[in-house]
One Martini backbone bead per residue (centre of mass of N, CA, C, O) as a GRO file, in nm:
protein
  352
    1MET     BB    1   8.652   7.140  10.513
    2ASN     BB    2   8.492   7.031  10.727
    3LYS     BB    3   8.365   6.747  10.901
    4PHE     BB    4   8.020   6.836  10.985
    5SER     BB    5   7.784   6.630  10.937
    6GLU     BB    6   7.754   6.509  11.233
    7ASN     BB    7   7.655   6.821  11.326
    8THR     BB    8   7.392   6.774  11.149
    9ILE     BB    9   7.043   6.886  11.109
   10TYR     BB   10   6.702   6.895  11.050
   11ASP     BB   11   6.416   7.076  11.134
   12TYR     BB   12   6.213   6.823  11.053
   13GLN     BB   13   6.325   6.665  11.256
   14THR     BB   14   6.340   6.489  11.540
   15VAL     BB   15   6.413   6.465  11.865
   16ARG     BB   16   6.489   6.170  11.851
   17GLU     BB   17   6.706   6.203  11.627
   18ALA     BB   18   6.884   6.395  11.788
   19LEU     BB   19   6.939   6.202  12.024
   20ALA     BB   20   7.074   5.983  11.853
   21ARG     BB   21   7.301   6.160  11.747
   22LEU     BB   22   7.417   6.243  12.028
   23ASP     BB   23   7.480   5.949  12.125
   24LYS     BB   24   7.735   5.923  11.933
   25PHE     BB   25   7.890   6.146  12.136
   26ALA     BB   26   7.952   6.015  12.417
   27LEU     BB   27   8.291   6.036  12.373
   28LYS     BB   28   8.246   6.335  12.327
   29ILE     BB   29   8.241   6.700  12.338
   30ASN     BB   30   8.068   6.794  12.078
   31LEU     BB   31   7.734   6.856  12.192
   32THR     BB   32   7.641   6.967  11.884
   33LEU     BB   33   7.379   7.084  11.674
   34PHE     BB   34   7.316   7.179  11.342
   35VAL     BB   35   7.045   7.349  11.205
   36LEU     BB   36   6.871   7.285  10.905
   37SER     BB   37   6.740   7.361  10.628
   38LYS     BB   38   6.636   7.251  10.319
   39GLU     BB   39   6.860   7.474  10.206
   40ASP     BB   40   7.113   7.457  10.416
   41LYS     BB   41   7.052   7.654  10.638
   42LEU     BB   42   7.123   7.811  10.924
   43VAL     BB   43   6.873   7.805  11.217
   44GLY     BB   44   7.024   7.629  11.450
   45THR     BB   45   7.053   7.480  11.782
   46ILE     BB   46   7.147   7.164  11.961
   47THR     BB   47   7.120   6.994  12.273
   48ASP     BB   48   7.079   6.778  12.528
   49GLY     BB   49   6.977   7.000  12.721
   50ASP     BB   50   6.744   7.099  12.543
   51ILE     BB   51   6.590   6.833  12.547
   52ARG     BB   52   6.542   6.807  12.848
   53ARG     BB   53   6.390   7.075  12.880
   54GLY     BB   54   6.164   7.007  12.677
   55LEU     BB   55   6.051   6.755  12.820
   56LEU     BB   56   5.989   6.899  13.092
   57ALA     BB   57   5.789   7.107  12.926
   58GLY     BB   58   5.623   6.880  12.722
   59ASP     BB   59   5.769   6.766  12.508
   60ASN     BB   60   5.826   6.552  12.225
   61LEU     BB   61   6.000   6.316  12.043
   62GLY     BB   62   5.810   6.380  11.776
   63ASP     BB   63   5.904   6.649  11.753
   64PRO     BB   64   6.031   6.904  11.610
   65ILE     BB   65   6.322   7.071  11.642
   66SER     BB   66   6.209   7.365  11.597
   67LYS     BB   67   6.071   7.378  11.889
   68ILE     BB   68   6.380   7.371  12.062
   69MET     BB   69   6.561   7.545  11.922
   70HIS     BB   70   6.819   7.764  11.866
   71THR     BB   71   6.819   8.095  11.705
   72GLN     BB   72   7.050   8.232  11.896
   73PHE     BB   73   7.336   8.212  11.739
   74ARG     BB   74   7.672   8.161  11.691
   75PHE     BB   75   7.878   8.341  11.444
   76ILE     BB   76   8.057   8.362  11.132
   77LYS     BB   77   8.181   8.527  10.856
   78LYS     BB   78   8.314   8.483  10.572
   79ASN     BB   79   8.562   8.716  10.543
   80ASN     BB   80   8.397   8.860  10.821
   81TYR     BB   81   8.622   8.901  11.067
   82THR     BB   82   8.770   8.889  11.390
   83LEU     BB   83   9.000   8.808  11.629
   84ASP     BB   84   8.830   8.914  11.867
   85GLN     BB   85   8.590   8.729  11.828
   86LEU     BB   86   8.744   8.465  11.877
   87SER     BB   87   8.844   8.538  12.160
   88GLU     BB   88   8.563   8.549  12.290
   89PHE     BB   89   8.487   8.257  12.249
   90ARG     BB   90   8.716   8.139  12.417
   91LYS     BB   91   8.650   8.286  12.687
   92LYS     BB   92   8.346   8.148  12.686
   93GLY     BB   93   8.381   7.835  12.597
   94ILE     BB   94   8.341   7.808  12.290
   95SER     BB   95   8.394   7.528  12.077
   96LEU     BB   96   8.171   7.592  11.848
   97VAL     BB   97   8.196   7.755  11.517
   98PRO     BB   98   8.029   7.881  11.260
   99VAL     BB   99   8.085   7.926  10.907
  100LEU     BB  100   7.939   8.160  10.692
  101ASP     BB  101   7.802   8.234  10.413
  102ASP     BB  102   7.607   8.444  10.219
  103GLU     BB  103   7.361   8.213  10.249
  104GLY     BB  104   7.393   8.064  10.543
  105LYS     BB  105   7.604   7.852  10.504
  106ILE     BB  106   7.820   7.606  10.581
  107ASP     BB  107   8.171   7.609  10.545
  108ARG     BB  108   8.261   7.578  10.852
  109VAL     BB  109   8.412   7.445  11.159
  110ILE     BB  110   8.508   7.559  11.465
  111SER     BB  111   8.748   7.404  11.686
  112PHE     BB  112   8.886   7.496  11.998
  113ARG     BB  113   9.008   7.202  12.051
  114ASP     BB  114   9.184   7.198  11.765
  115GLN     BB  115   9.202   7.518  11.760
  116ILE     BB  116   9.289   7.863  11.797
  117THR     BB  117   9.206   7.979  11.509
  118LEU     BB  118   9.128   8.204  11.209
  119LEU     BB  119   9.325   8.246  10.943
  120PRO     BB  120   9.332   8.461  10.649
  121LEU     BB  121   9.523   8.229  10.480
  122ASP     BB  122   9.777   8.153  10.278
  123VAL     BB  123  10.009   7.882  10.188
  124VAL     BB  124  10.363   7.865  10.114
  125LEU     BB  125  10.568   7.584  10.046
  126MET     BB  126  10.908   7.532  10.020
  127ALA     BB  127  10.998   7.204   9.833
  128GLY     BB  128  11.252   7.199   9.594
  129GLY     BB  129  11.494   7.102   9.727
  130ILE     BB  130  11.777   6.881   9.757
  131GLY     BB  131  11.972   6.856  10.010
  132GLU     BB  132  12.291   6.843   9.987
  133ARG     BB  133  12.392   6.864  10.303
  134LEU     BB  134  12.217   6.575  10.369
  135LYS     BB  135  12.390   6.386  10.259
  136PRO     BB  136  12.245   6.067  10.217
  137LEU     BB  137  11.949   6.121  10.317
  138THR     BB  138  11.865   6.263  10.015
  139ASP     BB  139  11.885   6.041   9.790
  140ASN     BB  140  11.564   5.904   9.841
  141ILE     BB  141  11.470   6.178   9.991
  142PRO     BB  142  11.313   6.449  10.054
  143LYS     BB  143  11.368   6.679  10.289
  144PRO     BB  144  11.064   6.729  10.384
  145LEU     BB  145  11.050   6.394  10.457
  146LEU     BB  146  11.212   6.405  10.692
  147PRO     BB  147  11.222   6.275  10.998
  148ILE     BB  148  11.062   6.410  11.303
  149GLY     BB  149  11.005   6.175  11.474
  150ASP     BB  150  10.665   6.095  11.364
  151LYS     BB  151  10.735   6.313  11.128
  152PRO     BB  152  10.770   6.518  10.889
  153ILE     BB  153  10.865   6.831  10.855
  154ILE     BB  154  10.625   6.940  10.680
  155GLU     BB  155  10.399   6.828  10.870
  156HIS     BB  156  10.454   7.003  11.110
  157ASN     BB  157  10.384   7.269  10.963
  158ILE     BB  158  10.098   7.202  10.881
  159ASP     BB  159   9.980   7.130  11.164
  160ARG     BB  160  10.028   7.409  11.291
  161LEU     BB  161   9.858   7.574  11.089
  162ILE     BB  162   9.592   7.430  11.150
  163ARG     BB  163   9.573   7.538  11.446
  164PHE     BB  164   9.524   7.838  11.290
  165GLY     BB  165   9.305   7.772  11.045
  166VAL     BB  166   9.450   7.665  10.805
  167ASP     BB  167   9.342   7.539  10.451
  168GLN     BB  168   9.551   7.678  10.238
  169PHE     BB  169   9.774   7.503  10.016
  170ILE     BB  170  10.104   7.554   9.874
  171ILE     BB  171  10.341   7.346   9.696
  172ALA     BB  172  10.670   7.383   9.612
  173VAL     BB  173  10.804   7.175   9.353
  174ARG     BB  174  11.071   6.927   9.230
  175HIS     BB  175  11.234   6.740   9.399
  176MET     BB  176  11.076   6.461   9.428
  177SER     BB  177  10.763   6.537   9.401
  178GLU     BB  178  10.606   6.264   9.401
  179LYS     BB  179  10.657   6.201   9.706
  180ILE     BB  180  10.509   6.440   9.826
  181GLU     BB  181  10.234   6.395   9.686
  182SER     BB  182  10.190   6.106   9.793
  183TYR     BB  183  10.191   6.174  10.098
  184LEU     BB  184   9.982   6.433  10.106
  185GLY     BB  185   9.818   6.505   9.876
  186ASN     BB  186   9.510   6.702   9.900
  187GLY     BB  187   9.432   6.706  10.231
  188SER     BB  188   9.164   6.554  10.316
  189GLU     BB  189   9.262   6.407  10.581
  190LYS     BB  190   9.293   6.722  10.710
  191ASN     BB  191   9.079   6.930  10.597
  192ILE     BB  192   9.236   7.028  10.336
  193ASN     BB  193   9.407   7.225  10.080
  194ILE     BB  194   9.623   7.086   9.826
  195GLN     BB  195   9.865   7.233   9.620
  196TYR     BB  196  10.077   7.227   9.322
  197GLN     BB  197  10.400   7.375   9.231
  198LYS     BB  198  10.581   7.319   8.951
  199GLU     BB  199  10.921   7.314   8.888
  200ASP     BB  200  11.121   7.319   8.594
  201LYS     BB  201  11.304   7.517   8.755
  202PRO     BB  202  11.491   7.705   8.931
  203MET     BB  203  11.320   7.975   9.148
  204GLY     BB  204  11.397   7.999   9.418
  205THR     BB  205  11.243   8.127   9.723
  206ILE     BB  206  10.981   8.280   9.527
  207GLY     BB  207  10.932   8.239   9.211
  208ALA     BB  208  10.684   8.036   9.207
  209LEU     BB  209  10.454   8.254   9.260
  210SER     BB  210  10.426   8.349   8.956
  211GLN     BB  211  10.250   8.065   8.889
  212VAL     BB  212  10.017   8.140   9.062
  213PRO     BB  213   9.691   8.206   8.977
  214ASN     BB  214   9.566   8.196   9.286
  215PHE     BB  215   9.409   8.338   9.578
  216GLN     BB  216   9.194   8.343   9.860
  217HIS     BB  217   9.372   8.567   9.989
  218ASN     BB  218   9.538   8.881  10.095
  219ALA     BB  219   9.729   8.680  10.254
  220ILE     BB  220  10.069   8.539  10.272
  221ILE     BB  221  10.243   8.255  10.355
  222VAL     BB  222  10.599   8.220  10.340
  223MET     BB  223  10.788   7.906  10.357
  224ASN     BB  224  11.005   7.696  10.465
  225SER     BB  225  10.991   7.336  10.497
  226ASP     BB  226  11.280   7.308  10.686
  227LEU     BB  227  11.134   7.399  10.943
  228LEU     BB  228  11.146   7.438  11.307
  229THR     BB  229  10.845   7.566  11.473
  230ASN     BB  230  10.655   7.779  11.734
  231ILE     BB  231  10.523   7.996  11.604
  232ASP     BB  232  10.298   8.268  11.636
  233TYR     BB  233  10.072   8.327  11.391
  234GLU     BB  234   9.879   8.528  11.522
  235ASP     BB  235  10.089   8.736  11.614
  236PHE     BB  236  10.211   8.779  11.338
  237TYR     BB  237   9.948   8.885  11.202
  238LYS     BB  238   9.900   9.123  11.393
  239LYS     BB  239  10.161   9.270  11.320
  240PHE     BB  240  10.099   9.304  11.022
  241LEU     BB  241   9.847   9.482  11.073
  242GLU     BB  242   9.963   9.704  11.260
  243ASP     BB  243  10.188   9.788  11.040
  244ASP     BB  244  10.085   9.789  10.752
  245ALA     BB  245  10.227   9.572  10.580
  246SER     BB  246  10.358   9.426  10.294
  247ILE     BB  247  10.597   9.306  10.474
  248CYS     BB  248  10.670   9.032  10.700
  249VAL     BB  249  10.961   8.938  10.888
  250ALA     BB  250  11.088   8.680  11.026
  251SER     BB  251  11.297   8.656  11.325
  252VAL     BB  252  11.630   8.589  11.459
  253PRO     BB  253  11.855   8.581  11.693
  254TYR     BB  254  12.207   8.698  11.659
  255LYS     BB  255  12.503   8.629  11.829
  256ILE     BB  256  12.805   8.824  11.902
  257ASN     BB  257  13.120   8.744  12.037
  258VAL     BB  258  13.369   8.957  12.151
  259PRO     BB  259  13.716   8.892  12.258
  260TYR     BB  260  13.732   9.212  12.279
  261ALA     BB  261  13.811   9.534  12.306
  262ILE     BB  262  13.597   9.797  12.210
  263MET     BB  263  13.616  10.086  12.026
  264GLU     BB  264  13.501  10.413  12.062
  265LEU     BB  265  13.464  10.648  11.795
  266GLU     BB  266  13.561  11.011  11.746
  267ASN     BB  267  13.758  11.156  11.545
  268ASN     BB  268  13.990  10.946  11.634
  269THR     BB  269  13.856  10.920  11.922
  270ILE     BB  270  13.840  10.781  12.226
  271THR     BB  271  13.534  10.734  12.422
  272SER     BB  272  13.537  10.409  12.456
  273LEU     BB  273  13.508  10.085  12.624
  274LYS     BB  274  13.429   9.743  12.526
  275GLU     BB  275  13.418   9.449  12.699
  276LYS     BB  276  13.339   9.190  12.539
  277PRO     BB  277  13.102   9.213  12.346
  278THR     BB  278  12.749   9.181  12.263
  279TYR     BB  279  12.584   9.123  11.956
  280THR     BB  280  12.256   9.183  11.819
  281TYR     BB  281  12.094   9.018  11.560
  282TYR     BB  282  11.862   8.986  11.278
  283ALA     BB  283  11.747   8.703  11.122
  284ASN     BB  284  11.630   8.534  10.869
  285ALA     BB  285  11.363   8.280  10.901
  286GLY     BB  286  11.182   8.205  10.636
  287ILE     BB  287  10.924   8.397  10.712
  288TYR     BB  288  10.627   8.529  10.542
  289LEU     BB  289  10.425   8.823  10.509
  290ILE     BB  290  10.201   8.888  10.224
  291LYS     BB  291  10.073   9.083  10.009
  292LYS     BB  292   9.927   9.007   9.718
  293GLU     BB  293  10.019   9.261   9.543
  294VAL     BB  294  10.334   9.209   9.575
  295LEU     BB  295  10.361   8.961   9.374
  296SER     BB  296  10.386   9.140   9.109
  297LEU     BB  297  10.709   9.175   9.146
  298ILE     BB  298  10.741   8.900   9.036
  299PRO     BB  299  10.893   8.746   8.802
  300LYS     BB  300  10.838   8.560   8.532
  301ASN     BB  301  10.998   8.267   8.515
  302GLU     BB  302  11.213   8.335   8.750
  303LYS     BB  303  11.473   8.366   8.938
  304PHE     BB  304  11.372   8.430   9.288
  305ASP     BB  305  11.415   8.598   9.586
  306ALA     BB  306  11.304   8.713   9.883
  307THR     BB  307  11.525   8.931   9.915
  308GLU     BB  308  11.454   9.075   9.647
  309LEU     BB  309  11.166   9.153   9.723
  310ILE     BB  310  11.237   9.325   9.966
  311GLU     BB  311  11.421   9.530   9.823
  312LEU     BB  312  11.207   9.623   9.619
  313ALA     BB  313  10.999   9.725   9.823
  314ILE     BB  314  11.181   9.938   9.952
  315LYS     BB  315  11.231  10.104   9.689
  316LYS     BB  316  10.898  10.146   9.677
  317ASN     BB  317  10.808  10.229   9.976
  318MET     BB  318  10.743   9.988  10.129
  319LYS     BB  319  10.638   9.815  10.401
  320VAL     BB  320  10.895   9.663  10.613
  321SER     BB  321  10.877   9.427  10.860
  322THR     BB  322  10.921   9.275  11.190
  323TYR     BB  323  10.927   8.940  11.355
  324PRO     BB  324  11.007   8.809  11.653
  325ILE     BB  325  11.119   8.504  11.755
  326LEU     BB  326  11.071   8.366  12.090
  327GLY     BB  327  11.094   8.082  12.024
  328TYR     BB  328  11.120   7.819  11.826
  329TRP     BB  329  11.411   7.763  11.594
  330LEU     BB  330  11.497   7.562  11.294
  331ASP     BB  331  11.742   7.508  11.050
  332ILE     BB  332  11.752   7.226  10.828
  333GLY     BB  333  12.073   7.194  10.666
  334LYS     BB  334  12.233   7.002  10.856
  335HIS     BB  335  12.332   6.736  11.036
  336GLU     BB  336  12.332   6.886  11.312
  337ASP     BB  337  12.042   6.987  11.284
  338TYR     BB  338  11.900   6.713  11.262
  339LYS     BB  339  11.999   6.607  11.533
  340LYS     BB  340  11.873   6.830  11.703
  341ALA     BB  341  11.577   6.787  11.617
  342GLN     BB  342  11.554   6.494  11.732
  343GLU     BB  343  11.585   6.600  12.027
  344ASP     BB  344  11.388   6.848  12.052
  345ILE     BB  345  11.110   6.698  11.993
  346LYS     BB  346  11.099   6.578  12.292
  347HIS     BB  347  11.060   6.897  12.433
  348ILE     BB  348  10.864   7.022  12.229
  349ASN     BB  349  10.571   7.227  12.144
  350LEU     BB  350  10.394   7.263  11.829
  351TYR     BB  351  10.058   7.249  11.943
  352ASN     BB  352   9.970   7.497  12.151
   0.00000   0.00000   0.00000
């Protein structure tokens, strides 16, 4: 999905042509060209430094690029890489990494200056709600399009996921769906693919997934579109893999302060007293990582909530784990939440 054409050149073109192409990058950082064969397969890379060294060694501007290009280049295979590989690229300061398909052609280019990693995930954003508690703000605009700072809530979520290399999005829509589709389009402006799943009736918090015909990847993030969060999606995905979970539920701490001394009892005998204790529970954050095969548990064309899917998975002895969000998280459900989000966005970084 990346617009990488400006970073490609053919091996039969000349060093002069490569130099002219690189000159267009004068104010950019990514001074690398990917060299393609006439069959569009990646066969090498070339930088302005390579050209300088070639000229000093006696090569000519009219020589073909193939004479000075690097043929031992770094790349990853589409759907066949590890997060550790990507981490190594980052540590070595490699800013551009091509992703090749089975034919050796470029599928996309990762720019570690623009994104953090490349997570093999589809994303489903639930955006069909009416936003009843936020009226009159939602009288003429769907809640996901309510602005927080300089962009709508849903766009903040999309842009953060893009930072983690996600490019396949499905948005479940119903209420004022045409406004959401008109604003976001097909995603091409962001170099991503956005599809829409229209709900003809309320389908609950996850029921719409029963109507999605296929997914590109074996794991799917499902999340409410009215959340504002800087969750680390890479860390979340690593936890999902480490747990070998069928479902991993993101959670947020919820503390309850009891204003009394609480008695600890055993056989109706007081064993201790806790003076005004604080109890911490973990609440569902509305963000889930789910193995694709688990989605078969969702009944077709029925209202079904994510909590029902979790309970059903537990009954079937599937592993359901949790991932605590240690950063920022806000569910924008009420007017006071929206007001808080407008203030918080001035001080938090959603794209680090």
